[in-house]
N, C-alpha and C positions, 0 to 999 in steps of 0.2 A: 260118338265117344260117351262112355258111361261115366256118370258123376261118381266121385268118391263117396257121396252121401247116398247113393243107390236109391234115388227117389225120395229121400227124406229131406225135410226142411233144415238147412244149415243153422237156422235160428234155434233149433232144438239143442244146440251146443251152448246156448246162453240163456239166461233168465234174468229179468230185471225186477227188483223188489223195492218198493217204497220203504224207507227206513223210518223217517220221522220228519216233522217240520215244527218250527217255532218262530215266534217273533218276540222282540224285546225292546224295552226302553231303558236307557241308562239309569242305574240305581233303582229300577222298578221291575215290573212284571217281566219275567223271562230272562232278564240279565243275570249272567253268572249262575244259571240254573241248569243242573245236569239232568238231561232227559235220557231215559233208558228205553231202547227199542224193544219190540216184541222179539221173540226168538225167531231166527231165520233158519229153515231147514236146507242144508246144502246137499241133501240127498233125497229129492222129491220122489214120490212113488212112481215107479216105472223108469227111473233114470239111475245112473250111477252117480257118484259124487262129483260136484264141481270142484275143480282143482285150484282155481284162482278166482279173484274178483277185483273189481274196481269200486271203491266207495267214492262217490262224487257228492260234494256238498256245495250246492249253489247258494249264493247269498247276495243280498242287497243291503247297503248300509249308507247312512248319512252321519258324518262325524264333524265335530267342531275342531278347531285348530288344536294340534298337539294331542288329540284323543286317539285311542286305538281300539280295534276290534281284534280279539284273540280267540283262538280255537283250541279246544282240548278234545281228543277222541280216545276212548278206551274200548277194548274188546274183551268179552268173556265167552266161555264156551261150556257146552253141556252135552252129555250123552242122551239125555231124556227130555230136554226142554223144560226141566223143572229144577234140578239141582245145578247151580251155576258155580263155576270155579272162580278164582280170584281174577280181578281185572288186570289187563296188561295195557299200559299206555302206548298208543300208537303215535299220537301227536300231543305235545305238552305245551300249552300256552303259546302256540305259534301266532305271531301277529300277521293277520291277513290284510289289514289296511291301517293307515295312520294319517292323521291330520286332515283338516278341511276338505271333506268329500261330500258331495251331494248326489244321492242315488247311484252310488258306485255299485256296479254289478260284477261279480267274480265267481269263480269256482275253484275249489281245492279238491284235487283227485289224489287218491291213495291206492296204490296197487297192493294186493294182498295175496300171499301164498297160503292156500288152504289145505295143502297136502298133509300137514301135521295137525290140523285142527279136528276137533270132535264134530259130531253130526250137526249140532245146533250152535249158532253164533248169535251174539247180540252186541249192540253198540251203545255206549254212553257218550253223548255229545254235549259239550258246554261251549256257549259263545259268551264272551265277557267284554263288555264295554268299559273302558277305563274312566270315562267322564262321570260326573255326578248327576247330570241331567241332560236333557235335550237329545242326545244321540240315540239312534234307533238302528235296528237290524231286523231282517227276516231271512230264514234259510229253509232249505229243503234238502234232505239227504236221500240218496238213492244208491242201492247196491246192485251192480251187474255181476252176476255169477257167470263164470266163463269156463271153458275147457272141460265139459262133461267127459268123464272117463269112459262113457259108453252112450250110444244113442238110445232114445226112448224105445220101448218095445211096443 
């Protein structure tokens, strides 16, 4: 029986891209600091455009009682990876964790429809600790581009 992929690797329909990583200390370095990723080409050479994606933000945090860790994610887009349009907020100050946690590990995934997006996209991610000291976090964001509209040539 012949595969629908005709000898091509089905993984060619997806591509994983590291977006960014950051660590932070409450009221110190990295806390409530917006980081902007590099532009991500959703139409790599030899492929059609990817039609959807999953942005996954894995995090680890330690919090004191009544403290929170909140996440904000914005997206912007460009035709040329140079001139960027206005940001659109995808997640606004969503609380990921609250109260007395030690080395809590989690992940926040966000599905994205890219069919109406321009060729290049980028993300701005902010993690915000509510406490004035002591609390910490580290995160890494990854984008998995999915559903290429044609197989690589």
